[in-house]
N, CA, C and O atoms as CSV, one atom per row, in Angstrom:
chain,resi,resn,atom,element,x,y,z
A,1,MET,N,N,-20.095,0.571,-18.133
A,1,MET,CA,C,-20.073,1.368,-16.691
A,1,MET,C,C,-18.202,1.027,-16.520
A,1,MET,O,O,-17.670,-0.078,-16.420
A,2,GLY,N,N,-17.507,2.453,-16.533
A,2,GLY,CA,C,-16.192,1.912,-16.272
A,2,GLY,C,C,-15.842,2.698,-14.874
A,2,GLY,O,O,-16.712,3.244,-14.196
A,3,ILE,N,N,-14.384,2.680,-14.522
A,3,ILE,CA,C,-14.236,3.233,-13.814
A,3,ILE,C,C,-13.737,4.626,-14.057
A,3,ILE,O,O,-12.973,4.786,-15.008
A,4,ASN,N,N,-14.006,5.450,-13.462
A,4,ASN,CA,C,-14.112,6.743,-14.186
A,4,ASN,C,C,-13.612,7.861,-12.681
A,4,ASN,O,O,-13.610,9.090,-12.762
A,5,ARG,N,N,-13.319,7.270,-11.711
A,5,ARG,CA,C,-12.425,8.127,-11.041
A,5,ARG,C,C,-11.103,7.059,-10.362
A,5,ARG,O,O,-11.057,5.873,-10.690
A,6,PHE,N,N,-10.460,7.445,-9.754
A,6,PHE,CA,C,-9.316,6.776,-8.780
A,6,PHE,C,C,-9.985,5.973,-7.675
A,6,PHE,O,O,-9.829,4.760,-7.539
A,7,GLU,N,N,-10.831,6.828,-6.803
A,7,GLU,CA,C,-11.570,6.215,-5.898
A,7,GLU,C,C,-11.894,5.314,-6.195
A,7,GLU,O,O,-11.408,4.455,-5.460
A,8,ASP,N,N,-12.877,4.667,-7.371
A,8,ASP,CA,C,-13.470,3.033,-7.859
A,8,ASP,C,C,-12.422,2.304,-7.808
A,8,ASP,O,O,-12.759,1.139,-7.599
A,9,VAL,N,N,-11.267,2.427,-7.900
A,9,VAL,CA,C,-10.380,1.576,-8.298
A,9,VAL,C,C,-10.234,0.539,-7.052
A,9,VAL,O,O,-10.088,0.956,-5.902
A,10,ILE,N,N,-10.279,-0.710,-7.342
A,10,ILE,CA,C,-10.730,-1.344,-5.621
A,10,ILE,C,C,-9.291,-1.522,-4.873
A,10,ILE,O,O,-8.987,-1.538,-3.680
A,11,ASP,N,N,-8.361,-1.678,-6.350
A,11,ASP,CA,C,-6.663,-1.381,-5.541
A,11,ASP,C,C,-6.480,-0.280,-4.580
A,11,ASP,O,O,-5.936,-0.409,-3.482
A,12,TRP,N,N,-6.945,0.766,-5.039
A,12,TRP,CA,C,-6.849,1.904,-4.261
A,12,TRP,C,C,-7.582,1.633,-2.862
A,12,TRP,O,O,-7.100,1.565,-1.731
A,13,GLN,N,N,-8.874,1.505,-3.296
A,13,GLN,CA,C,-9.556,1.166,-1.742
A,13,GLN,C,C,-9.276,0.504,-1.231
A,13,GLN,O,O,-9.635,0.714,-0.072
A,14,LYS,N,N,-8.775,-0.326,-1.324
A,14,LYS,CA,C,-7.946,-1.264,-0.480
A,14,LYS,C,C,-6.751,-1.111,0.554
A,14,LYS,O,O,-6.487,-1.399,1.721
A,15,THR,N,N,-5.921,-0.211,-1.045
A,15,THR,CA,C,-4.274,0.116,-0.309
A,15,THR,C,C,-4.835,1.993,0.749
A,15,THR,O,O,-4.065,2.333,1.647
A,16,LYS,N,N,-5.815,2.707,0.531
A,16,LYS,CA,C,-6.236,3.404,1.352
A,16,LYS,C,C,-6.520,3.006,2.299
A,16,LYS,O,O,-6.254,3.812,3.191
A,17,GLU,N,N,-7.246,1.538,2.881
A,17,GLU,CA,C,-7.475,0.992,4.259
A,17,GLU,C,C,-6.505,0.619,4.729
A,17,GLU,O,O,-6.407,0.623,5.956
A,18,LEU,N,N,-5.319,0.113,3.822
A,18,LEU,CA,C,-4.150,-0.667,4.726
A,18,LEU,C,C,-3.273,0.451,5.289
A,18,LEU,O,O,-2.763,0.254,6.392
A,19,SER,N,N,-3.031,1.657,4.624
A,19,SER,CA,C,-2.655,3.037,4.824
A,19,SER,C,C,-3.055,3.460,6.337
A,19,SER,O,O,-2.319,3.620,7.311
A,20,VAL,N,N,-4.358,3.579,6.227
A,20,VAL,CA,C,-5.113,4.116,7.606
A,20,VAL,C,C,-4.999,3.053,8.834
A,20,VAL,O,O,-5.154,3.487,9.976
A,21,LYS,N,N,-4.744,1.737,8.636
A,21,LYS,CA,C,-4.144,0.986,9.314
A,21,LYS,C,C,-3.052,1.272,9.677
A,21,LYS,O,O,-2.946,1.349,10.901
A,22,ILE,N,N,-1.771,1.556,8.850
A,22,ILE,CA,C,-0.710,1.737,9.447
A,22,ILE,C,C,-0.158,2.660,10.416
A,22,ILE,O,O,0.705,2.486,11.277
A,23,TYR,N,N,-1.249,4.298,9.901
A,23,TYR,CA,C,-1.231,5.343,10.298
A,23,TYR,C,C,-1.796,4.994,11.868
A,23,TYR,O,O,-1.176,5.410,12.846
A,24,THR,N,N,-2.602,4.470,11.956
A,24,THR,CA,C,-3.237,4.254,13.212
A,24,THR,C,C,-2.020,3.397,14.280
A,24,THR,O,O,-1.460,3.792,15.302
A,25,LEU,N,N,-1.928,2.149,13.568
A,25,LEU,CA,C,-1.226,1.288,14.159
A,25,LEU,C,C,0.492,1.982,14.907
A,25,LEU,O,O,0.920,1.600,15.995
A,26,PHE,N,N,1.175,2.961,14.060
A,26,PHE,CA,C,2.253,3.259,14.379
A,26,PHE,C,C,1.825,4.772,14.921
A,26,PHE,O,O,2.854,5.424,15.098
A,27,PHE,N,N,0.733,5.468,15.213
A,27,PHE,CA,C,0.521,6.922,15.796
A,27,PHE,C,C,1.347,6.980,16.769
A,27,PHE,O,O,2.366,7.643,16.573
A,28,GLU,N,N,1.191,6.403,17.917
A,28,GLU,CA,C,1.882,6.548,19.456
A,28,GLU,C,C,3.485,5.900,18.775
A,28,GLU,O,O,4.303,6.106,19.672
A,29,SER,N,N,3.863,5.545,18.146
A,29,SER,CA,C,4.997,5.214,17.920
A,29,SER,C,C,6.227,6.308,18.397
A,29,SER,O,O,6.265,7.305,17.677
A,30,LYS,N,N,7.252,6.273,19.515
A,30,LYS,CA,C,8.118,7.294,19.357
A,30,LYS,C,C,9.569,7.093,18.415
A,30,LYS,O,O,10.606,7.756,18.397
A,31,VAL,N,N,9.202,6.040,17.755
A,31,VAL,CA,C,10.718,5.658,16.627
A,31,VAL,C,C,10.326,6.546,15.874
A,31,VAL,O,O,9.547,6.001,15.092
A,32,PHE,N,N,10.426,7.861,15.589
A,32,PHE,CA,C,10.030,8.077,14.891
A,32,PHE,C,C,10.612,8.638,13.311
A,32,PHE,O,O,10.051,9.550,12.704
A,33,GLY,N,N,12.028,7.791,12.713
A,33,GLY,CA,C,12.404,7.636,11.391
A,33,GLY,C,C,11.907,6.517,11.153
A,33,GLY,O,O,11.578,6.535,9.967
A,34,PHE,N,N,11.574,5.192,11.772
A,34,PHE,CA,C,11.045,4.518,11.721
A,34,PHE,C,C,8.924,4.203,11.018
A,34,PHE,O,O,8.305,3.487,10.232
A,35,LYS,N,N,8.677,5.334,12.023
A,35,LYS,CA,C,7.151,5.412,11.924
A,35,LYS,C,C,6.802,6.424,10.409
A,35,LYS,O,O,5.956,6.338,9.518
A,36,ASP,N,N,7.883,7.323,10.684
A,36,ASP,CA,C,7.991,8.499,9.329
A,36,ASP,C,C,8.027,7.384,8.080
A,36,ASP,O,O,7.302,7.729,7.146
A,37,LEU,N,N,8.482,6.558,7.950
A,37,LEU,CA,C,8.976,5.562,6.893
A,37,LEU,C,C,7.775,4.861,6.702
A,37,LEU,O,O,7.361,4.971,5.548
A,38,ILE,N,N,6.993,4.096,7.532
A,38,ILE,CA,C,6.610,3.063,6.775
A,38,ILE,C,C,5.090,3.499,6.638
A,38,ILE,O,O,4.207,2.925,6.002
A,39,GLN,N,N,4.988,4.930,7.569
A,39,GLN,CA,C,3.859,5.699,7.007
A,39,GLN,C,C,3.686,5.904,5.490
A,39,GLN,O,O,2.832,5.367,4.784
A,40,ARG,N,N,4.737,6.860,5.069
A,40,ARG,CA,C,4.749,7.586,4.047
A,40,ARG,C,C,4.820,6.429,3.009
A,40,ARG,O,O,4.187,6.628,1.972
A,41,ALA,N,N,5.427,5.360,3.113
A,41,ALA,CA,C,5.333,4.214,1.763
A,41,ALA,C,C,4.043,3.938,2.119
A,41,ALA,O,O,3.251,3.900,1.177
A,42,SER,N,N,3.564,3.713,3.319
A,42,SER,CA,C,2.102,3.049,2.377
A,42,SER,C,C,0.913,3.812,2.234
A,42,SER,O,O,-0.214,3.342,2.071
A,43,ALA,N,N,1.363,5.570,2.335
A,43,ALA,CA,C,0.764,6.440,1.131
A,43,ALA,C,C,1.038,6.235,0.147
A,43,ALA,O,O,0.220,6.007,-0.744
A,44,SER,N,N,2.477,6.254,-0.026
A,44,SER,CA,C,2.814,6.491,-1.438
A,44,SER,C,C,2.412,5.303,-2.393
A,44,SER,O,O,2.421,5.449,-3.615
A,45,VAL,N,N,2.044,4.067,-1.754
A,45,VAL,CA,C,1.236,3.088,-2.608
A,45,VAL,C,C,-0.211,3.420,-3.140
A,45,VAL,O,O,-0.727,2.721,-4.012
A,46,MET,N,N,-0.883,4.569,-2.557
A,46,MET,CA,C,-2.499,4.603,-2.865
A,46,MET,C,C,-2.337,5.867,-3.696
A,46,MET,O,O,-3.194,6.288,-4.473
A,47,ASN,N,N,-0.131,6.926,-3.254
A,47,ASN,CA,C,-1.127,7.987,-4.012
A,47,ASN,C,C,-0.575,7.432,-5.451
A,47,ASN,O,O,-0.851,8.007,-6.504
A,48,ASN,N,N,0.124,6.413,-5.395
A,48,ASN,CA,C,0.870,6.219,-7.041
A,48,ASN,C,C,-0.217,5.464,-7.526
A,48,ASN,O,O,0.004,5.346,-8.732
A,49,ILE,N,N,-0.886,5.098,-7.350
A,49,ILE,CA,C,-2.162,4.342,-7.741
A,49,ILE,C,C,-3.195,5.432,-8.347
A,49,ILE,O,O,-3.606,5.439,-9.507
A,50,ALA,N,N,-3.546,6.398,-7.270
A,50,ALA,CA,C,-4.739,7.395,-8.004
A,50,ALA,C,C,-3.755,8.582,-9.214
A,50,ALA,O,O,-4.197,9.164,-10.205
A,51,GLU,N,N,-2.424,8.604,-8.672
A,51,GLU,CA,C,-1.932,9.732,-9.823
A,51,GLU,C,C,-1.676,8.767,-11.461
A,51,GLU,O,O,-1.899,9.243,-12.575
A,52,GLY,N,N,-1.316,7.771,-11.264
A,52,GLY,CA,C,-0.988,6.793,-12.532
A,52,GLY,C,C,-2.376,6.917,-13.350
A,52,GLY,O,O,-2.365,7.098,-14.567
A,53,PHE,N,N,-3.650,6.800,-12.559
A,53,PHE,CA,C,-5.156,6.323,-12.706
A,53,PHE,C,C,-5.482,8.226,-13.709
A,53,PHE,O,O,-6.132,8.492,-14.720
A,54,GLU,N,N,-4.821,8.924,-12.955
A,54,GLU,CA,C,-5.156,10.081,-13.317
A,54,GLU,C,C,-4.249,10.447,-14.762
A,54,GLU,O,O,-4.810,11.225,-15.534
A,55,ARG,N,N,-3.317,10.092,-15.036
A,55,ARG,CA,C,-2.771,10.259,-16.300
A,55,ARG,C,C,-3.432,10.109,-17.779
A,55,ARG,O,O,-3.085,10.421,-18.918
A,56,LYS,N,N,-4.474,9.521,-17.234
A,56,LYS,CA,C,-5.244,8.532,-18.337
A,56,LYS,C,C,-4.520,7.982,-19.199
A,56,LYS,O,O,-5.247,7.842,-20.182
A,57,SER,N,N,-3.581,7.610,-19.406
A,57,SER,CA,C,-3.163,6.341,-19.965
A,57,SER,C,C,-3.150,5.297,-19.432
A,57,SER,O,O,-2.989,5.235,-18.213
A,58,ASN,N,N,-3.324,4.132,-20.235
A,58,ASN,CA,C,-3.142,3.009,-19.506
A,58,ASN,C,C,-1.364,2.399,-19.352
A,58,ASN,O,O,-0.807,1.666,-18.535
A,59,LYS,N,N,-0.862,3.195,-20.681
A,59,LYS,CA,C,0.782,2.485,-20.225
A,59,LYS,C,C,1.433,3.564,-18.942
A,59,LYS,O,O,2.400,3.328,-18.218
A,60,GLU,N,N,0.828,4.408,-18.946
A,60,GLU,CA,C,1.199,5.156,-17.806
A,60,GLU,C,C,0.966,4.799,-16.266
A,60,GLU,O,O,1.766,4.807,-15.330
A,61,PHE,N,N,-0.531,4.452,-16.317
A,61,PHE,CA,C,-1.250,3.841,-15.101
A,61,PHE,C,C,-0.668,2.840,-14.743
A,61,PHE,O,O,-0.571,2.488,-13.567
A,62,ASN,N,N,-0.078,2.089,-15.971
A,62,ASN,CA,C,0.667,0.281,-15.555
A,62,ASN,C,C,2.070,1.056,-15.217
A,62,ASN,O,O,2.534,0.204,-14.460
A,63,GLN,N,N,2.533,1.534,-15.236
A,63,GLN,CA,C,3.939,2.257,-14.501
A,63,GLN,C,C,3.845,2.467,-13.121
A,63,GLN,O,O,4.601,1.896,-12.334
A,64,PHE,N,N,3.101,3.131,-12.825
A,64,PHE,CA,C,2.833,4.059,-11.947
A,64,PHE,C,C,2.257,2.544,-10.684
A,64,PHE,O,O,2.505,2.357,-9.493
A,65,LEU,N,N,1.405,1.719,-11.737
A,65,LEU,CA,C,1.072,0.595,-10.929
A,65,LEU,C,C,2.333,-0.136,-10.385
A,65,LEU,O,O,2.287,-0.261,-9.161
A,66,TYR,N,N,3.331,-0.597,-10.908
A,66,TYR,CA,C,4.313,-1.047,-10.911
A,66,TYR,C,C,5.290,-0.409,-9.608
A,66,TYR,O,O,5.686,-1.048,-8.633
A,67,ILE,N,N,5.559,1.134,-9.932
A,67,ILE,CA,C,5.397,1.670,-8.856
A,67,ILE,C,C,5.187,1.809,-7.181
A,67,ILE,O,O,5.963,2.028,-6.251
A,68,ALA,N,N,3.924,1.600,-7.271
A,68,ALA,CA,C,3.182,0.811,-6.432
A,68,ALA,C,C,3.391,0.136,-6.001
A,68,ALA,O,O,3.199,0.221,-4.788
A,69,LYS,N,N,3.910,-1.023,-6.475
A,69,LYS,CA,C,4.391,-2.316,-6.395
A,69,LYS,C,C,5.835,-2.439,-5.258
A,69,LYS,O,O,5.989,-3.108,-4.236
A,70,GLY,N,N,6.601,-1.622,-5.865
A,70,GLY,CA,C,7.362,-1.308,-5.041
A,70,GLY,C,C,7.591,-0.424,-3.750
A,70,GLY,O,O,8.566,-0.593,-3.018
A,71,SER,N,N,6.774,0.377,-3.563
A,71,SER,CA,C,6.432,1.301,-2.326
A,71,SER,C,C,5.888,0.287,-1.339
A,71,SER,O,O,6.061,0.405,-0.126
A,72,TYR,N,N,5.036,-0.998,-2.057
A,72,TYR,CA,C,4.448,-1.759,-1.579
A,72,TYR,C,C,5.650,-3.238,-0.516
A,72,TYR,O,O,5.591,-3.754,0.600
A,73,GLY,N,N,6.511,-3.344,-1.647
A,73,GLY,CA,C,7.191,-4.162,-1.185
A,73,GLY,C,C,8.129,-3.101,0.269
A,73,GLY,O,O,8.395,-3.607,1.360
A,74,LYS,N,N,8.413,-1.884,-0.041
A,74,LYS,CA,C,8.951,-1.379,1.624
A,74,LYS,C,C,8.035,-1.109,2.555
A,74,LYS,O,O,8.270,-0.383,3.521
A,75,VAL,N,N,6.789,-1.743,2.306
A,75,VAL,CA,C,5.469,-1.353,3.506
A,75,VAL,C,C,5.996,-2.962,4.067
A,75,VAL,O,O,6.313,-3.197,5.233
A,76,GLY,N,N,6.000,-4.037,2.868
A,76,GLY,CA,C,5.900,-5.613,4.080
A,76,GLY,C,C,8.081,-5.297,4.551
A,76,GLY,O,O,8.297,-5.484,5.749
A,77,SER,N,N,8.810,-5.071,4.077
A,77,SER,CA,C,9.446,-5.288,4.458
A,77,SER,C,C,9.423,-4.359,5.887
A,77,SER,O,O,9.927,-5.091,6.740
A,78,MET,N,N,9.166,-3.457,6.320
A,78,MET,CA,C,9.019,-2.399,7.288
A,78,MET,C,C,8.080,-3.274,8.497
A,78,MET,O,O,7.994,-3.071,9.709
A,79,LEU,N,N,7.436,-4.313,7.631
A,79,LEU,CA,C,6.015,-4.732,8.796
A,79,LEU,C,C,7.620,-5.935,9.578
A,79,LEU,O,O,8.046,-5.832,10.728
A,80,TYR,N,N,8.058,-6.757,8.688
A,80,TYR,CA,C,9.031,-7.868,8.767
A,80,TYR,C,C,9.790,-7.154,10.205
A,80,TYR,O,O,9.643,-7.583,11.350
A,81,LEU,N,N,10.638,-5.944,9.793
A,81,LEU,CA,C,11.415,-5.060,10.400
A,81,LEU,C,C,10.952,-4.872,12.003
A,81,LEU,O,O,11.495,-5.291,13.025
A,82,ALA,N,N,9.664,-4.031,11.808
A,82,ALA,CA,C,8.418,-3.533,13.131
A,82,ALA,C,C,8.577,-4.967,14.007
A,82,ALA,O,O,9.087,-5.006,15.127
A,83,ASN,N,N,8.005,-6.225,13.232
A,83,ASN,CA,C,8.080,-7.616,13.962
A,83,ASN,C,C,9.284,-7.692,14.639
A,83,ASN,O,O,9.342,-7.361,15.824
A,84,ASN,N,N,10.121,-8.033,14.113
A,84,ASN,CA,C,11.297,-8.446,15.162
A,84,ASN,C,C,12.004,-7.775,15.457
A,84,ASN,O,O,13.167,-8.131,15.648
A,85,LEU,N,N,11.541,-6.349,15.640
A,85,LEU,CA,C,11.874,-5.175,16.918
A,85,LEU,C,C,10.820,-5.070,17.708
A,85,LEU,O,O,10.625,-4.003,18.290
A,86,ASN,N,N,9.886,-6.229,17.887
A,86,ASN,CA,C,8.756,-6.047,18.610
A,86,ASN,C,C,8.045,-5.113,18.786
A,86,ASN,O,O,7.282,-5.174,19.750
A,87,LYS,N,N,8.033,-3.970,17.968
A,87,LYS,CA,C,7.060,-3.087,17.965
A,87,LYS,C,C,5.694,-3.172,17.211
A,87,LYS,O,O,4.908,-2.265,16.937
A,88,ILE,N,N,5.621,-4.627,16.929
A,88,ILE,CA,C,3.910,-5.041,16.311
A,88,ILE,C,C,3.863,-6.193,16.969
A,88,ILE,O,O,4.968,-6.711,17.126
A,89,THR,N,N,2.802,-6.863,17.479
A,89,THR,CA,C,2.918,-8.488,17.941
A,89,THR,C,C,2.870,-9.015,16.649
A,89,THR,O,O,2.566,-8.405,15.624
A,90,GLU,N,N,3.203,-10.236,16.767
A,90,GLU,CA,C,3.317,-11.428,15.545
A,90,GLU,C,C,1.449,-11.616,15.030
A,90,GLU,O,O,1.417,-12.151,13.922
A,91,LYS,N,N,0.687,-11.453,15.316
A,91,LYS,CA,C,-0.611,-10.977,15.004
A,91,LYS,C,C,-0.694,-9.993,14.328
A,91,LYS,O,O,-0.530,-10.092,13.112
A,92,ASP,N,N,-0.949,-8.858,14.878
A,92,ASP,CA,C,-0.692,-8.123,14.142
A,92,ASP,C,C,-0.176,-8.198,12.627
A,92,ASP,O,O,-0.812,-8.220,11.574
A,93,PHE,N,N,1.031,-8.225,12.854
A,93,PHE,CA,C,2.464,-8.704,11.652
A,93,PHE,C,C,1.241,-9.300,10.815
A,93,PHE,O,O,0.528,-8.645,10.056
A,94,ARG,N,N,1.117,-10.824,11.127
A,94,ARG,CA,C,0.244,-11.561,10.439
A,94,ARG,C,C,-1.255,-10.641,9.671
A,94,ARG,O,O,-1.451,-10.717,8.459
A,95,ILE,N,N,-1.963,-10.017,10.374
A,95,ILE,CA,C,-3.188,-9.577,9.841
A,95,ILE,C,C,-2.551,-8.699,9.081
A,95,ILE,O,O,-3.475,-8.595,8.274
A,96,PHE,N,N,-1.624,-7.874,8.600
A,96,PHE,CA,C,-1.228,-7.000,8.005
A,96,PHE,C,C,-0.798,-7.284,6.795
A,96,PHE,O,O,-1.135,-6.746,5.740
A,97,PHE,N,N,-0.200,-7.964,6.931
A,97,PHE,CA,C,1.060,-8.940,6.098
A,97,PHE,C,C,0.122,-9.498,4.765
A,97,PHE,O,O,0.017,-9.163,3.585
A,98,ASN,N,N,-0.669,-10.837,5.897
A,98,ASN,CA,C,-1.859,-10.942,4.848
A,98,ASN,C,C,-2.635,-10.050,3.886
A,98,ASN,O,O,-2.957,-10.466,2.773
A,99,PHE,N,N,-2.965,-8.715,4.352
A,99,PHE,CA,C,-4.333,-7.836,4.159
A,99,PHE,C,C,-3.264,-7.360,2.553
A,99,PHE,O,O,-3.856,-7.364,1.474
A,100,SER,N,N,-1.851,-7.016,2.591
A,100,SER,CA,C,-1.021,-6.674,2.215
A,100,SER,C,C,-0.739,-7.955,0.924
A,100,SER,O,O,-0.617,-7.866,-0.298
A,101,GLU,N,N,-0.716,-8.937,1.726
A,101,GLU,CA,C,-0.664,-9.788,0.072
A,101,GLU,C,C,-1.694,-10.058,-0.804
A,101,GLU,O,O,-1.526,-10.349,-1.989
A,102,GLU,N,N,-3.135,-9.937,-0.043
A,102,GLU,CA,C,-4.684,-9.579,-0.617
A,102,GLU,C,C,-4.232,-8.354,-1.978
A,102,GLU,O,O,-4.360,-8.601,-3.177
A,103,ILE,N,N,-3.673,-6.985,-1.369
A,103,ILE,CA,C,-3.976,-6.056,-2.048
A,103,ILE,C,C,-2.882,-6.176,-3.752
A,103,ILE,O,O,-3.017,-5.871,-4.937
A,104,SER,N,N,-1.804,-6.839,-2.825
A,104,SER,CA,C,-0.888,-7.147,-3.957
A,104,SER,C,C,-1.337,-8.164,-5.313
A,104,SER,O,O,-0.869,-8.123,-6.451
A,105,LYS,N,N,-2.337,-9.018,-4.801
A,105,LYS,CA,C,-2.859,-9.876,-5.875
A,105,LYS,C,C,-3.404,-9.236,-6.735
A,105,LYS,O,O,-3.191,-9.379,-7.939
A,106,ILE,N,N,-4.567,-8.051,-5.985
A,106,ILE,CA,C,-5.641,-7.351,-6.340
A,106,ILE,C,C,-4.919,-6.794,-7.538
A,106,ILE,O,O,-5.302,-7.145,-8.654
A,107,ARG,N,N,-3.622,-5.720,-7.376
A,107,ARG,CA,C,-2.584,-4.692,-8.194
A,107,ARG,C,C,-2.229,-6.011,-9.357
A,107,ARG,O,O,-2.627,-5.646,-10.463
A,108,SER,N,N,-1.610,-7.396,-9.415
A,108,SER,CA,C,-1.375,-7.763,-9.918
A,108,SER,C,C,-2.150,-8.363,-11.400
A,108,SER,O,O,-1.723,-8.590,-12.532
A,109,GLY,N,N,-3.752,-8.505,-10.622
A,109,GLY,CA,C,-4.742,-8.367,-11.641
A,109,GLY,C,C,-4.833,-7.675,-12.433
A,109,GLY,O,O,-5.022,-7.935,-13.622
A,110,LEU,N,N,-4.665,-6.185,-11.705
A,110,LEU,CA,C,-4.984,-4.796,-12.558
A,110,LEU,C,C,-4.104,-4.770,-13.567
A,110,LEU,O,O,-4.336,-4.402,-14.719
A,111,ILE,N,N,-2.798,-5.276,-13.002
A,111,ILE,CA,C,-1.853,-4.762,-14.193
A,111,ILE,C,C,-1.919,-5.620,-15.376
A,111,ILE,O,O,-1.768,-5.189,-16.519
A,112,LYS,N,N,-2.214,-7.201,-14.994
A,112,LYS,CA,C,-2.418,-7.714,-16.109
A,112,LYS,C,C,-3.351,-7.052,-17.109
A,112,LYS,O,O,-3.072,-7.106,-18.306
A,113,THR,N,N,-4.405,-6.450,-16.697
A,113,THR,CA,C,-5.537,-6.439,-17.244
A,113,THR,C,C,-5.490,-5.135,-18.042
A,113,THR,O,O,-6.343,-4.715,-18.824
A,114,LEU,N,N,-4.266,-4.549,-17.672
A,114,LEU,CA,C,-3.841,-3.162,-18.450
A,114,LEU,C,C,-3.102,-3.527,-19.093
A,114,LEU,O,O,-2.523,-2.762,-19.865
């Protein structure tokens, strides 16, 4: 029993969950450039995982996982900025950042497996 669809990849599932939470957290934000960037970066992570998986090559999947790691870095950086600008609470920052780190560990394990 293997993984046959990108939707079955735990990394994608967790990243989708994070992306939905980020879209929700910044939905009401009036800082449109910031809002757009963090929302698009979070969606980029999950989309790169899906695209890489659909390439049906471990080498290409691995490459897209590294691209997803880069986009994740952008999300983490934006979370720091949101926190420093008081656009999110310290509590929200910690929740999102800790969840992001958990996902990053899952992704690193997947990369090692490939």
